[in-house]
C-alpha positions in Angstrom: -20.3 92.8 -0.6 -21.8 95.3 1.2 -20.3 96.5 4.5 -21.9 96.1 8.0 -23.8 99.2 8.2 -25.1 98.4 4.6 -28.9 97.7 4.8 -28.6 94.0 3.4 -26.8 93.6 6.7 -29.5 92.4 9.5 -27.1 91.8 11.7 -23.4 91.8 12.2 -21.9 88.5 10.9 -25.2 87.1 8.5 -25.5 87.4 5.3 -28.9 87.9 4.2 -29.5 87.0 0.6 -32.7 88.1 -1.7 -33.9 85.5 -4.1 -32.3 86.4 -7.2 -34.2 86.8 -10.3 -31.7 84.9 -11.7 -29.0 83.0 -10.8 -26.2 81.4 -12.1 -24.4 77.5 -11.2 -23.5 78.1 -8.2 -26.8 80.3 -7.2 -24.5 84.0 -8.1 -26.8 87.5 -10.1 -25.1 87.0 -13.5 -23.8 90.4 -14.0 -22.3 90.8 -10.3 -18.9 92.0 -10.4 -18.3 94.9 -12.2 -16.0 96.0 -15.0 -17.0 91.4 -16.1 -18.1 92.8 -19.0 -19.8 89.4 -20.4 -21.9 87.2 -18.8 -20.9 84.3 -17.4 -21.2 80.6 -20.1 -24.6 79.0 -19.5 -23.6 75.8 -17.2 -25.3 72.3 -16.6 -28.0 72.4 -14.2 -26.3 72.6 -10.7 -26.3 69.8 -7.8 -28.3 70.6 -4.8 -27.3 72.9 -2.0 -26.4 72.2 1.5 -30.2 72.7 2.6 -31.5 71.2 -0.3 -29.8 67.7 0.2 -30.2 67.4 4.0 -32.9 68.4 6.1 -31.1 67.4 8.9 -27.2 68.9 8.4 -26.0 71.7 10.8 -27.4 74.9 10.3 -28.7 75.9 7.2 -27.3 78.5 3.6 -28.2 81.2 5.5 -28.6 82.6 9.4 -27.5 79.6 10.4 -24.5 80.7 12.1 -23.1 84.8 13.5 -19.5 85.0 11.7 -17.4 88.2 12.4 -17.6 90.2 9.3 -13.8 91.7 9.2 -12.0 90.6 6.1 -9.1 89.1 6.1 -6.5 91.7 5.1 -3.3 91.4 7.5 -0.1 90.9 5.8 0.4 86.8 6.3 -3.2 86.0 4.2 -2.7 88.9 1.7 -0.3 87.4 -0.6 -2.8 84.3 -1.1 -5.7 86.5 -1.2 -4.0 87.6 -4.8 -3.5 84.2 -5.6 -5.5 82.6 -8.7 -8.0 80.2 -8.2 -7.5 77.8 -11.2 -10.3 75.5 -10.9 -10.1 74.3 -14.1 -13.6 72.1 -14.7 -12.3 70.0 -17.7 -14.5 67.2 -18.1 -12.7 63.8 -18.2 -14.1 60.1 -18.2 -14.7 58.8 -14.1 -12.3 56.8 -13.2 -13.0 53.5 -11.6 -13.7 53.4 -8.0 -10.1 51.4 -7.9 -8.3 54.4 -8.4 -9.9 56.4 -5.7 -7.4 58.0 -3.6 -5.8 55.5 -0.7 -7.1 57.5 1.6 -11.4 56.7 0.6 -10.7 52.6 0.5 -12.5 52.6 4.0 -14.8 55.2 3.0 -18.6 54.7 3.5 -20.2 52.9 1.1 -22.4 55.9 -1.4 -26.3 54.7 -1.5 -28.0 55.9 -3.7 -30.4 56.7 -1.0 -28.3 57.9 1.6 -29.1 61.7 2.5 -27.9 64.4 0.4 -28.2 61.9 -2.6 -29.2 64.6 -5.8 -33.2 64.6 -6.4 -33.3 61.9 -9.5 -29.3 61.8 -9.5 -28.5 58.0 -9.3 -25.4 57.1 -7.3 -21.9 58.6 -8.1 -18.8 56.0 -8.7 -16.6 58.6 -6.8 -19.0 59.7 -3.8 -18.4 59.4 0.1 -21.4 59.8 2.1 -19.4 60.6 5.1 -16.9 63.4 3.3 -20.2 64.7 1.9 -21.6 65.9 5.6 -17.9 67.3 6.0 -18.8 69.0 2.7 -22.3 70.2 3.9 -20.8 71.0 7.8 -18.9 74.1 5.9 -21.7 74.9 3.3 -23.6 75.3 6.9 -20.9 77.4 8.9 -19.5 79.4 6.3 -23.0 79.7 4.7 -21.9 79.3 1.1 -24.0 77.3 -1.5 -21.1 74.6 -2.3 -18.6 73.2 -0.7 -16.3 70.0 -1.5 -13.7 68.0 -0.1 -10.7 67.1 -2.8 -8.1 64.7 -2.6 -5.4 65.0 -5.7 -4.3 61.5 -7.6 -1.7 60.9 -9.7 -3.8 62.9 -12.8 -6.8 63.9 -11.2 -8.6 66.0 -9.1 -11.1 63.6 -7.1 -14.7 65.4 -5.5 -15.3 62.4 -2.8 -17.2 64.8 -0.7 -19.5 67.5 -2.4 -22.2 69.9 -2.0 -24.2 72.1 -4.4 -22.1 71.6 -7.4 -23.4 71.8 -10.9 -24.0 68.8 -13.1 -22.2 66.3 -13.9 -19.4 67.4 -11.6 -22.1 66.2 -8.8 -22.0 62.9 -10.1 -18.5 62.3 -11.2 -16.8 63.8 -8.9 -13.6 64.4 -11.3 -11.7 66.8 -12.9 -8.5 67.7 -14.6 -5.4 68.4 -12.4 -3.6 70.4 -14.3 -4.9 74.0 -13.2 -6.9 73.8 -10.2 -6.9 75.6 -7.3 -6.7 72.0 -4.6 -3.6 72.1 -5.9 -2.1 74.9 -5.0 -3.4 74.5 -2.0 -1.3 71.1 -1.9 1.5 72.7 -3.0 2.2 75.8 -0.7 0.1 73.0 2.3 -1.8 76.5 3.5 -4.9 77.6 3.1 -5.8 79.6 0.1 -8.3 82.7 -0.1 -9.8 83.8 -3.1 -12.4 87.1 -3.7 -13.1 87.7 -7.3 -11.6 85.1 -9.3 -12.7 87.0 -11.7 -10.5 90.3 -11.5 -7.4 87.8 -12.0 -6.3 87.6 -15.5 -5.3 84.3 -15.0 -8.3 83.2 -14.2 -11.2 85.3 -15.3 -11.6 82.4 -18.2 -11.0 79.4 -16.4 -13.7 76.9 -16.1 -14.2 77.2 -12.2 -15.5 80.8 -13.1 -17.2 80.2 -16.2 -18.8 77.0 -16.0 -19.2 76.7 -12.3 -19.6 80.1 -11.3 -17.2 80.0 -8.5 -16.3 83.8 -7.5 -15.0 83.2 -4.6 -12.9 80.7 -3.3 -11.2 79.7 0.5 -9.4 76.3 0.5 -7.6 74.9 3.8 -5.6 71.3 3.1 -6.3 68.4 4.3 -2.9 65.7 5.7 -2.1 62.8 5.8 -0.7 60.8 8.2 2.5 61.9 7.6 1.9 65.3 7.5 2.1 65.7 3.6 -1.1 67.8 2.2 -2.7 65.6 0.1 -6.1 67.3 -0.8 -8.3 70.6 0.8 -11.3 71.5 2.0 -12.7 74.5 -0.1 -15.5 76.5 0.3 -17.2 78.2 -3.0 -19.4 81.3 -3.3 -21.1 82.7 -6.7 -20.3 86.3 -5.2 -17.0 87.8 -4.5 -16.2 87.6 -0.9 -14.0 88.8 1.6 -13.3 86.2 3.8 -12.6 86.8 7.4 -9.9 85.4 9.9 -12.9 83.7 11.5 -14.1 81.7 8.6 -10.3 81.0 7.5 -9.8 79.5 11.2 -13.1 77.6 11.0 -12.1 76.3 7.7 -9.1 75.0 8.6 -10.9 73.4 12.3 -12.8 71.7 9.9 -10.2 70.8 7.3 -8.1 69.1 10.6 -11.3 67.2 11.5 -11.6 65.5 7.6 -7.8 65.5 7.9 -8.5 63.3 11.1 -11.1 61.1 9.6 -9.0 60.1 6.6 -6.4 59.2 8.7 -8.1 57.3 10.8 -9.7 55.6 8.1 -5.9 55.1 6.5 -4.6 53.4 10.3 -8.1 51.3 10.0 -6.8 50.3 6.4 -3.9 49.9 7.0 -4.2 47.8 10.5 -6.7 45.6 8.2 -3.8 45.3 6.2 -1.5 44.4 8.3 -4.1 41.8 9.5 -4.9 40.6 6.4 -1.2 39.7 5.7 -0.7 38.5 9.1 -3.6 35.8 8.5 -2.6 35.1 5.0 0.7 34.6 6.7 -0.6 32.3 9.2 -2.8 30.4 6.6 0.3 30.5 4.1 2.2 28.6 7.7 -0.5 26.8 8.3 -1.0 25.0 4.6 2.8 24.6 4.5 2.9 23.4 7.4 0.1 20.8 6.3 2.0 20.3 2.7 4.9 19.6 4.8 3.1 16.8 6.4 1.4 15.3 3.8 4.9 15.0 2.0 6.5 13.8 4.8 3.8 11.1 5.2 3.6 10.3 1.4 7.7 10.3 1.7 7.0 7.4 4.6 4.4 5.3 2.6 6.7 5.8 -0.2 9.9 4.5 1.7 7.8 1.7 3.5 6.4 0.1 0.1 10.3 0.7 -1.8 11.4 -1.4 1.3 8.8 -4.1 1.2 9.0 -4.0 -2.9 13.0 -4.9 -2.4 12.3 -7.3 0.7 10.5 -9.6 -1.4 13.0 -9.0 -4.4 15.3 -10.9 -2.2 13.5 -13.2 -0.7 12.2 -14.7 -4.1 15.7 -14.2 -5.6 17.1 -17.1 -3.0 14.6 -19.0 -2.8 14.8 -22.2 -5.0 11.4 -23.3 -5.3 7.8 -21.7 -6.2 6.3 -22.7 -2.9 9.3 -20.9 -1.5 8.4 -18.2 -3.8 4.9 -18.3 -2.3 5.4 -18.8 1.5 8.3 -15.7 1.3 6.0 -13.3 -0.2 3.1 -14.1 1.8 4.5 -13.1 4.9 6.2 -10.0 3.9 3.1 -9.1 1.6 0.7 -9.6 5.1 3.3 -7.4 7.2 3.9 -4.5 4.5 0.3 -4.0 3.3 -1.2 -3.9 6.9 -4.0 -6.6 4.8 -6.0 -9.5 6.4 -5.0 -12.1 4.4 -2.6 -12.9 2.1 -2.2 -16.1 -0.1 0.0 -17.2 -3.3 -1.6 -19.5 -6.0 0.8 -21.6 -8.1 -0.5 -24.1 -11.0 0.3 -28.0 -9.7 3.0 -29.5 -11.2 1.2 -33.1 -11.5 -2.4 -31.4 -13.0 -1.5 -28.2 -13.6 -5.0 -26.8 -11.3 -4.6 -23.3 -9.5 -4.4 -23.7 -6.5 -3.0 -21.2 -3.1 0.6 -22.8 -1.6 1.2 -20.2 0.9 -1.5 -18.3 3.0 -1.8 -16.4 5.6 -4.4 -14.6 7.7 -3.8 -11.9 10.9 -6.2 -11.4 13.8 -7.1 -8.1 15.1 -4.3 -6.3 16.5 -2.0 -9.4 15.6 1.9 -8.2 14.7 2.9 -10.5 11.8 6.5 -11.4 12.2 8.6 -12.9 8.7 12.1 -14.0 8.3 15.1 -12.3 8.3 15.7 -9.7 6.1 16.5 -10.5 2.6 16.0 -14.3 3.5 13.5 -16.4 2.2 12.4 -17.7 5.2 8.5 -17.4 6.2 7.0 -16.1 8.8 5.5 -18.7 11.3 2.1 -18.7 10.6 2.4 -19.5 6.7 -0.1 -22.5 5.5 1.1 -24.7 2.8 -1.6 -27.2 2.6 -2.5 -26.9 -1.0 -6.4 -24.9 -1.5 -8.2 -24.3 -3.8 -8.8 -20.8 -5.2 -12.0 -18.3 -5.1 -13.6 -17.7 -8.4 -11.7 -14.2 -8.3 -8.5 -16.0 -8.5 -9.5 -18.1 -10.8 -11.0 -14.9 -13.2 -7.7 -13.2 -12.6 -5.8 -15.9 -14.0 -7.9 -16.7 -17.1 -8.2 -13.7 -18.4 -4.3 -12.1 -17.1 -6.3 -8.8 -15.4 -6.2 -7.5 -11.7 -9.9 -8.7 -10.2 -11.5 -6.7 -7.1 -14.7 -7.5 -5.3 -15.6 -4.3 -2.6 -17.3 -6.6 -0.6 -18.4 -10.6 -0.1 -21.6 -10.0 -1.2 -19.8 -9.2 -4.2 -17.6 -11.8 -5.1 -21.0 -13.9 -4.2 -22.8 -12.6 -6.7 -20.5 -13.2 -9.2 -19.0 -16.6 -8.8 -19.9 -20.0 -9.8 -21.6 -22.9 -7.9 -19.7 -24.7 -6.0 -16.8 -22.2 -6.2 -14.7 -21.8 -2.7 -14.6 -18.8 -1.1 -12.1 -16.6 1.2 -13.2 -17.1 5.0 -13.5 -14.4 7.5 -12.6 -11.5 4.7 -14.8 -9.2 2.2 -12.7 -7.3 0.0 -10.3 -8.6 -2.0 -7.9 -7.7 -4.9 -5.9 -10.6 -6.8 -3.0 -9.7 -8.8 -2.1 -11.6 -11.6 1.8 -13.4 -11.3 2.1 -12.5 -15.2 6.0 -13.4 -16.7 6.7 -13.8 -20.2 2.5 -12.8 -20.4 1.8 -15.6 -19.3 0.0 -16.5 -16.2 2.2 -18.8 -13.2 0.2 -17.6 -10.7 -2.1 -15.2 -8.4 -1.1 -13.1 -5.8 -4.3 -12.5 -3.5 -4.9 -9.6 -0.6 -7.7 -9.1 1.5 -9.7 -7.2 4.9 -11.7 -7.8 6.8 -14.1 -5.0 5.8 -15.5 -3.7 2.8 -13.8 -1.1 1.0 -12.8 1.2 -1.9 -9.4 0.0 -3.7 -7.0 3.4 -4.0 -4.6 3.4 -6.5 -1.9 3.5 -5.0 -2.9 0.3 -3.3 -3.9 -1.6 -6.7 0.0 -0.1 -8.0 2.0 -1.8 -4.9 0.0 -4.9 -5.3 0.6 -5.1 -8.7 4.4 -4.3 -8.4 4.5 -7.4 -5.9 2.5 -9.3 -8.3 5.2 -9.0 -10.6 8.0 -9.7 -8.0 6.8 -12.7 -7.3 6.1 -13.6 -10.7 9.5 -12.9 -11.6 10.5 -15.6 -8.9 7.8 -18.4 -9.5 8.8 -17.9 -13.1 12.8 -18.5 -12.4 11.5 -21.5 -10.0 10.0 -23.3 -12.4 12.5 -22.8 -15.3 15.4 -24.3 -12.2 12.5 -27.3 -11.5 12.4 -27.7 -15.2 16.5 -27.8 -15.6 16.9 -30.4 -12.1 14.0 -32.8 -13.3 16.0 -33.7 -17.4 19.1 -33.1 -15.1 17.9 -36.1 -12.5 16.1 -38.4 -15.0 19.7 -37.5 -16.6 21.1 -38.8 -14.0 19.2 -41.7 -13.0 19.5 -43.1 -16.1 23.3 -43.2 -16.7 23.5 -45.0 -12.6 24.2 -48.3 -13.3 21.7 -50.9 -12.5 24.4 -53.1 -10.3 25.5 -56.8 -11.5 24.4 -60.1 -9.1 27.9 -61.5 -7.9 28.7 -64.4 -6.6 31.8 -63.3 -4.6 31.0 -60.0 -3.5 27.7 -58.3 -2.1 26.9 -54.7 -3.7 24.6 -52.2 -2.5 23.9 -48.2 -3.7 22.2 -45.5 -2.8 21.7 -41.9 -4.9 19.9 -38.9 -2.6 19.5 -35.9 -4.6 20.0 -32.5 -1.9 17.0 -32.0 0.1 15.8 -28.2 -1.5 15.7 -30.4 -4.7 18.1 -26.6 -6.2 21.4 -28.9 -6.3 22.0 -31.4 -9.1 25.1 -32.9 -9.2 27.4 -35.1 -11.3 27.3 -37.7 -8.4 27.6 -41.4 -10.0 28.8 -44.6 -9.0 29.8 -47.9 -11.0 30.2 -51.3 -10.9 30.9 -54.5 -13.9 32.6 -57.7 -14.1 35.6 -57.5 -16.4 36.2 -60.3 -19.0 39.0 -61.6 -16.8 37.4 -62.1 -13.9 38.0 -59.0 -12.0 35.0 -56.6 -10.8 35.8 -53.3 -11.3 33.8 -50.2 -8.9 34.1 -46.6 -9.2 32.4 -44.0 -7.6 33.0 -40.2 -8.8 31.8 -36.6 -9.2 31.7 -33.8 -11.6 32.0 -30.1 -11.0 28.9 -28.2 -11.3 25.7 -28.6 -10.2 23.2 -28.5 -13.4 22.2 -30.4 -16.2 25.6 -29.7 -17.9 27.4 -31.8 -15.3 24.9 -34.3 -15.4 25.6 -34.8 -19.1 29.3 -34.3 -19.0 29.2 -36.8 -16.0 27.5 -39.1 -18.6 30.5 -38.9 -21.0 33.4 -39.5 -18.1 31.2 -42.3 -17.0 30.6 -44.5 -20.6 35.0 -43.5 -21.4 35.6 -44.9 -18.3 32.9 -48.0 -19.1 35.1 -48.2 -22.7 38.4 -48.2 -21.3 37.9 -50.7 -18.7 36.2 -53.7 -20.5 38.7 -52.7 -23.3 41.5 -53.1 -21.6 43.4 -54.7 -18.4 45.0 -51.0 -16.7 45.2 -51.3 -13.3 42.8 -48.8 -11.6 45.9 -45.4 -12.0 46.2 -46.8 -15.7 42.8 -46.8 -16.6 42.9 -43.2 -15.2 45.9 -42.1 -16.5 43.9 -43.1 -19.9 40.6 -41.9 -19.4 42.3 -38.8 -18.5 43.8 -38.4 -21.6 40.7 -39.2 -23.8 38.7 -36.7 -22.8 41.7 -34.4 -23.2 41.6 -35.4 -26.9 38.0 -34.9 -27.1 37.7 -31.6 -26.2 35.1 -32.2 -23.0 35.9 -29.7 -20.6 35.5 -31.6 -17.5 36.5 -31.3 -13.9 35.8 -34.3 -12.0 37.1 -36.6 -8.9 37.0 -40.5 -9.5 37.9 -43.2 -7.2 38.6 -46.3 -9.7 38.7 -50.0 -8.0 39.4 -53.2 -9.3 39.0 -56.3 -7.0 40.2 -59.8 -8.0 41.3 -63.0 -6.4 44.2 -63.1 -4.3 45.4 -66.4 -5.2 44.9 -68.1 -1.6 41.7 -69.5 -2.2 39.8 -68.1 1.1 37.7 -65.9 -0.3 40.3 -63.5 0.0 40.2 -60.1 -2.5 43.3 -58.3 -3.6 41.8 -54.8 -3.8 43.9 -52.2 -5.9 42.3 -48.5 -6.2 43.8 -45.1 -7.2 42.1 -41.8 -6.9 42.3 -38.5 -8.8 41.3 -36.2 -5.9 38.3 -38.3 -4.6 37.2 -38.8 -0.8 39.0 -42.0 0.6 37.1 -45.1 1.2 35.9 -46.7 4.3 36.7 -50.4 5.6 35.0 -51.7 7.9 36.5 -55.2 9.2 34.8 -57.6 11.3 35.7 -57.3 15.0 38.5 -55.0 13.6 36.6 -51.6 13.3 36.5 -49.3 10.6 39.8 -48.2 8.3 40.3 -44.9 6.5 41.9 -46.0 2.7 43.8 -42.5 2.2 46.8 -44.8 0.7 50.1 -42.9 -0.4 49.1 -40.3 -2.6 46.4 -38.5 -3.9 46.7 -37.8 -7.7 45.3 -34.5 -9.4 41.7 -34.4 -10.2 40.2 -35.0 -14.1 41.0 -32.3 -16.3 43.4 -30.4 -14.4 46.8 -32.3 -16.1 46.2 -34.5 -18.2 48.9 -37.6 -18.8 50.2 -36.6 -15.4 51.6 -39.4 -13.0 49.0 -41.6 -10.8 49.3 -44.3 -8.2 47.7 -47.5 -7.6 47.3 -49.2 -3.5 46.2 -52.1 -2.7 45.1 -53.7 0.3 44.2 -57.6 0.8 40.0 -58.0 1.7 39.2 -60.9 3.9 35.7 -62.2 4.1 33.0 -60.3 5.3 34.9 -56.8 5.2 32.9 -54.1 4.1 33.7 -50.9 1.6 31.9 -48.0 1.5 32.4 -45.3 -1.5 30.8 -42.0 -1.1 30.6 -38.5 -2.7 31.5 -35.3 -0.8 27.6 -34.8 -0.1 27.7 -37.2 3.3 29.9 -35.6 4.8 30.9 -32.1 3.6 29.4 -29.8 6.3 29.6 -26.0 6.6 29.7 -25.8 10.0 32.7 -27.9 9.9 35.7 -29.6 7.4 36.4 -33.1 6.1 38.2 -34.4 8.1 35.5 -34.3 10.5 32.8 -35.6 8.4 35.2 -38.7 7.4 35.3 -39.7 11.4 31.3 -38.8 11.7 30.6 -41.8 8.6 33.8 -44.3 9.9 31.6 -44.2 13.5 28.3 -44.3 11.4 29.7 -47.3 9.4 31.4 -49.2 12.6 27.8 -48.9 14.1 26.1 -50.2 11.3 28.8 -52.7 9.7 26.7 -56.1 10.7 23.6 -54.5 9.3 22.4 -55.9 5.2 24.1 -53.8 2.7 20.8 -51.9 1.8 19.8 -51.6 6.3 23.3 -50.5 6.0 23.1 -47.4 3.2 20.1 -46.2 5.0 21.4 -46.0 8.8 24.3 -43.8 7.4 22.0 -41.8 5.4 20.4 -41.5 8.1 22.7 -40.3 10.4 25.0 -38.1 8.4 21.9 -36.1 6.2 18.9 -36.6 7.7 15.8 -35.8 5.9 18.1 -34.6 3.1 21.3 -32.7 2.8 22.4 -29.7 1.1 24.1 -31.7 -1.9 23.6 -35.1 -3.7 24.9 -38.1 -2.4 26.3 -41.0 -4.0 27.3 -44.0 -2.4 28.5 -47.6 -3.0 29.0 -50.5 -0.8 31.0 -53.4 -1.1 30.7 -57.3 1.0 33.1 -59.8 0.4 31.5 -63.3 0.5 
């Protein structure tokens, strides 16, 4: 560089260049810099200068700005001037954009057609248009052909802003960081000015000189938000240059402006990250809340369904008849599923036809009421009149699989002619009641509107059908056992003899619920000696085994009575011992009575009796009321202590006296004791004592039992003539 008075300086601070015959990569004359020896190496074609890149750049490469000419020689920066340039340009493959410096995350997109793009050059992976403008501004203000915005990554030096670099650096925007003048600026945190890198032994062979042709270098640090240097804004000159204090100050100001933009970008990026994190957290919270609501709703639904299954199972367990199971299931399923109609069909006992034996429907908005939880009581709206089932239910029973019809039109299209239809509903699900592989009934759940069946609904109805099936199957087994026991029991009940001296009438009434089959029996026979034997008894238990045991006791007692002339006490003692020898596991109450002529010739009868723990007989005398024949002793039940002593009791019955023998089902009640029951029976007998014996028995049973009791009842009425 010549002095200000030289003929190449046209005015103070204005640098004039004559067009060189041959220029290096940054546009300097080859051979400039005496004492350098060999000329610079041939390098790839340089990129466009600032003026070539943007016709609207601030100023131009020459004559755009008046700068002071005074060299920068004051002591604080003198040591910086002698520092090494250290700008190696070893080319490495470009890193992905994602590895760019964090301050570039919000940079303007590198548009291939934007101002400053090199003619014919493709888009640079690390290019930033806004930072290119800072580089062009440095070229314009300082009058240099090349400038860079350099940022330091972990391994590389990035040039997101660059003007005037030769190819391929103008495109790749990357360089090795191991020997970088930018690294020196970052390390010191101060501007670095180099007049002529070729004069420094440490720099003369660096690629920045031999390949980029950079001779003069001026760099100012770029700072992040925390004040730490992160890169440099650098001006590159192809010729030796004495940088002035003014130029250093201008570059420092430009670096501050560039730093401000980078800091703003980082702030915006951080704010965007905070916003994104907040939005993500809000979205996650919303999602978690929705998930929690869904899980809570699912848990409530699951709990309600479990409660429904539990209630149905409890009600089914207490039912004793298949029809009771159907009624209990119907009301609870209607309430639990919010369906509009629920019905249960079972096979009729006589015909075997499948018919609905319990059904209930819901009016819009109606709340269905059922019995107490755990009871077999049905709701008040359950209808028990048998009704034929539709085609869907019949198909379900035949094929033993669920059948669903989404609407009434589908049901009608698949039904045979004459098949009944469900009234007032559209969609219906029929689930088979399967027990041991056999279909014992069908559960029908229907809705008023057409619908698509959800998997959870199918699973629930199927589970309810399984619970109902177990109850129906158990009741059918019990029914079979009861029928067999009653057949056996009725077969063992004696056909009363027709006697001249006494009138006899008897009744056997099974329990109203039909689930109790007892060992109750009565008997009457004429002994060969002319006496009459009357017996009433009750074997403990309420099943077919009790009925069978009752038959054994009755047969043994009849045999012993005919074969001996024992008194009632002796007869019961002999019976107890005989049963023990036969190994019969029996526990029974028995009242045995023997009637014979008292010898007075007035029609009176002597009555001797013995009780093995049985209830006392009642005696109604004409005009005298009713007496309880509790005797003096009540001996032990049969089977408790065979061989134990037993006693006889005796009373004379006048002609016209009425004697009533009975079992506990006639007087036993849960809300009162036996004494109160016997007193009620005595009152009823006194009121009906003048009636014929069959009518008397009907009146007494109607008064004490009504439509049916909780236990079987056997009664034997005797009237002396």
